[in-house]
N, C-alpha and C positions, 0 to 999 in steps of 0.2 A: 597667433596674429600680430603683426608687426606694428605697433603701435606711432601713429604719425608726429613726428618731432619737427621743430623750426630750429634753424641754426643762426643765431645773432652774433657777429662779431663787433668786438668795442676794443677801440684804442684810445692812446692817451693823446697829448696836446699836440695839435696842428698850428704851426705859424708860418706863413707863406711868406716870410720876410727873409732878410739878409741874403745869402748866395741862392737860396732857394728860389727867389723873387725873380732870377733871371731866367730859371728854368720854366717858372711859370707863365713869364712874358713870351717866351720863343715857343710856347706850348710843347714843351720838351717832357711831356708827362710819363713817357715811358722810363725815361732816365732817372725820374724823381722817384715813382714809387717802385721799379724795378719788379723782381721777382714776387715782393709781397702782393702786388694787384691781383694774382691769380687766387690768393685767399680772400680778398675782398669781394670777386666776383663769385665765388663758390658760394658766398653765405647766402641766404635768404634775405639777410638784412644787415648791413655795416654802418657803424657808428663811429664817428671819430669827435673830439674835443675840439671846437672851434676857439683857440685861444686869444684870439684878437678880433677886432671889429673889421669888415670889411668895407673900406672906406677911402674915398677921396678927399675928406676932411682934412683942414690943416690946424685946428685949433683942439688940441688935448684938455681934458678936464684937469683941475687942479689937484694933486693928489702927491703921496709919497711914491717912490718907486718908478721905474720907468712906465711911459704911456707907448703902448704899439699897436699899429695898425698893418693891414696888409691889403694888396690890391683885390679889388673885387672878382678880378679873373681866377683868384684862389678857387671860388665856388665852382667853376668849372671844371679845374684839375681834378677836385674831389669827387665829381659828378662823372667824370671820364675813369678814374679808377674803378669806380662802382658803389661809392658812399650813397646812402640814402637818405642818411640824417646826421646832424651834427647837434651836439650837448653844447648849450651855451652858457650855462650858470658857472661861470669863473670869475677871477678877479681882475680881468684885462677888457671884458666886452664892453665896458661903458667908458673905455679910455679916451674916446672922442664924442661921449655925450649921448643925448638922445636921438641927436642928427645922426650920429655914426652907428648907432643900433638900429634906426629906422631904414638907413640904407642898406646894412647888412642884411635885415630880414628880406627886403625887398630882393636884393641880389639871390640868396637862398631860393624864394620863389620862383624866379626867373629860371633857376637852374635845375628846378624840380626836386630839390632837398628840403625835406622836412626839418624841422628843429623843437628843441625843448628846451626849459630853462631859462629862458628870458623873455619879456613882452612890455608892452604898453603901461603896465600895471602891475602890481604883485598878484592879484587875482589871474591875470594874463600868463604872468613868469610861471606861475605854480600850476597852469594846466598840464596833465599829464599826456604823455603820445600813446593813443592808444590804437592797435590793429589787430586783425587775426591773421595769424599767418599758419598756413597747412593745417587748419581746423583749431590751433591754441590761440586762446585771447590772450594777448600780451599788453601790458602797460609799463610804460617808461618814465621815472621820475627822476627830476635832475636838481641837485641842491648845490650851494657854493658856501663855503666861509664867508663870512663878513669883513669886506675889505672896503673897496671904493666901487664895486659894481652892483651889489646888492640891494633891493628896494624893500622898504617896509611901510611904504604909503601907495598912494595912486599914481606915482611917479615912474618912470620906466626905468627898468633894471632885470637885474638876475635875481632868480628864486633863491634865497636865504636858508641856510641851515638855521633852522629853528625847531628844535627837538617836539614842541607840543604839536605846532603847524604840521610838521612832517608827519608825525605820527597819524595825524587825522587823514591826512593824502594819502598816504599808504594802506591805511585801513579802508579808505573810501575805493580806492583802486583796486584791492583784492574783491571787493565786492562785485566787481564789473569783470573781473579778468582770472585766467588760470595762473597765470604768472605775473609777477612784479618785478621788474629790474630798476634799482636805484643805482644812479649814476651821480657822483659826489666829487667835488673838488677842493681839496683843503690838505692839511697835514704840513710838516715841517721839510723845506726844501733840503734836499740832498741828503735826508735822513732815511734809510730805508726799513722802518719801523714805524708802527703807529706809536702814540703815545698812548697810554693806559686808560684816558678820557676817550681819543678816538675808539680803542677797542669797544670799551662800553656802549658808546655812542651806536656804532655801525651794529653791533650786536641787537641793540634797542630796534634799530630799523627791521632787523630778521624777526624779532619778536612781534613787530607790528604787522607782518606780512610779507616783507620783501624776501625774495626767492634766490635774490644776488644782490651782492652789493660791490659796484666798481669804482675805485677811487684814481685821481691823478690830482696834479699840482707839484709833489713833491722833485720832478724832474729826475727821477730814479726809480728802479724796479725794486720793490718791497718785497716782503714776505705776504703770504696768504694763511687763510685756513678755511674749513668747513664747520660751521656752527649751525645745528639744527638743520643738518642737510642741505644748507645753504653757502655757496662758495662767498667768502668775503676776500678782496684783493684791495689791500691796502695802498698799494701804487701800482698803475701799471708802466710808469714812466713817460719819456718822450716819445712821441710817434714820428712827427716832423717839425723839429726845432732846431734851426742852424745856430749856432754859437761862436764867435769867431775866436773865443778865448778858451774853449773846450773840446779837446779832442781827445780821444781813447779813454774818457772818464765815463762814470755812470750816467753823464748827461747824454751819452752818446749811446746807452743802450736801451731797447724798448720791449715791451710785452704785449702783445695782442692775447685777449682772450675770446675764445671762441665758444659760446654757449650752446649748448642743445636741449632745447626745453621741450616736454610733452607734457600731458597733463597730468602723468603720473611720477615724473621724475626729470631729475635736471642733471647734467654732465657736463664737464668742460675740458676742453685742450687749450694748452699753449702755445703760442707760436713767437720764439724770440727773433730779436732781428737788431741790426745797428744802423744808426741813422747819422748824417752829416759828419762824419770824420774829414779827413784830407779829400774824400770824394763826396760830392753833394749827391742826396739822396739817400734812399732805403734799401739794404741789402739783408737777405737773410743770414742769420748766425750760423757760421760753422761749426763742424762736430767738436772741435775744440774747445770753442765758445760755449756750446751748448753744454757740454760737461762740466765746466766750471761754473757755470751760472745755475745750472742746476744743484751741484754740491753747496753754493754760496746761500740761494733761496730756501734748501732745506734746513739750512741752520737758523737762518732769520725765522723760519717757520718754526722751529723749536722754541725759540726766544718767546715768540708769539703765545704758545702753547702754555707756558708757565707765567703765571700774573707776576711771579717775584722776580724772575729773570728781565720781563719787558720793564717791571719798574726800576731794575737796577740799570737798564740800558738807558732810559731815559733820564735818570740821573747823571750818568756819564754824558750825555747829550747837553743837561743843562750846564753843567760843568763847563762844557765846551763854549758855551754860547753866552758863558755870564759876561764876560767883558763887553761884549758887543750890546747886551742890554742894558747892563750899568750905563754905557753911553747915551743908549736910547732916552733913560729916564732924567738925565743930568739935565738941570737948566740952563743948558748952554751949548753952543755947537762950535766948540773951538777944538781942532785938531790937537793944537798944542797942549791943550790942559787936559783932554782924554789921554794923550800920552803920558804925561806927568803922573796923572792918577793912576794909569795901568802899571805904573814903576812905584807907585807909592809914595811919590816925591811931593803930592798935592791930596789933601782929603776928598772926600765926596761933599758936592755942595747940599746934598740932604744929609741931613742928621739921622739917625736910628729912629728917632721919635716920628719924623717925617715919613722916613719910608713904612715906617707900622702904620699910620694914617694913610697912605697911598696903597696898602694891602688891603686894609678894610674898605676902601673907596672901589676898589676893583674885584673883590674876592665877593662883598655883599651885594646880591640882586637888587635891592631897593636902593643902596648907594650909587651901584654902576647905571643902573637906568636913568637917574638924575644927571649925573657925570657924562653920560654919553651924549645925552639929550642937549646939554649946554654945550659941550664940544662940537656937536653937530650944528648947532647954530652959529657958533664962531668961525666955523669951517666953510661954511656955506656959500660964501662969497670969496673972491680973490683977494 
């Protein structure tokens, strides 16, 4: 007797801006999605991460980093491709405030697209998506790292990564489902490995009852592992995210995960593609690209499997990022002073004792709670 199974396709970040905006405006969706569209339509359920609000709003929130948005017509393009749901827990969904989120949710509903991971309150944002597909009860949960979109109050926002809350959400969903899928948004941009902390956290989600964990946000394809029979994908890369300054780089590579879920087992296939190089849109990877990517990902998987190698890789990444983070914490915003400090011509404005105090304020949970609350109050107004 063949056991029924449901197929769920999950992709990374979708942003309907830059050059892709013109295709969406003209309704040239076949050019946008290319041959990849057949995989979306063959799946029982297809999900992508909506990396920006869909809004006509013109006033972004005050934040660090870029505020992005896309035309509400993007929802129609996703529906045309065959997507059934979008994940919303990410660092951009609140870029145009509560109004931008509300417009996005209205637009999704008008296009018969389900969503998970954001809402008018923490309670709403944390609600799982639950459905029965081919006799398999499936719950989908969506968490994001805490940047400028997550909510911890009654206010609107994205569902935050909070290990204790997330644990309870997974445990609760497991009591009502045969399979629980956790979709996350976090990690280090353009770094194709998890930090040791991320590896422990995602394994913790599996220990809580998750049958698969799929992550995006690093904008590159990362390695993966299978832990206690549950696949963990540390980054599936971008799906549709045009960037004018990035061509033929990791930014332009993507990987979709096709899960086959039954009551007794879970399997997966990987679909590799390229997106938004010189030509706008998505195209399936050719044989040469597939071979190169398979070898590269295999090497990343070997590093993930060995804690000591993963720790060493992260130490190298930290060394590479050190100058940038040193500049972040200096009490000035002068490029000239930063350049002089990088060349050792000018000392840090923080003494070693001050940096030791900062370390304790950040590392100690009790101090960090107070410091975070104070900074949130001071930054809550323009």
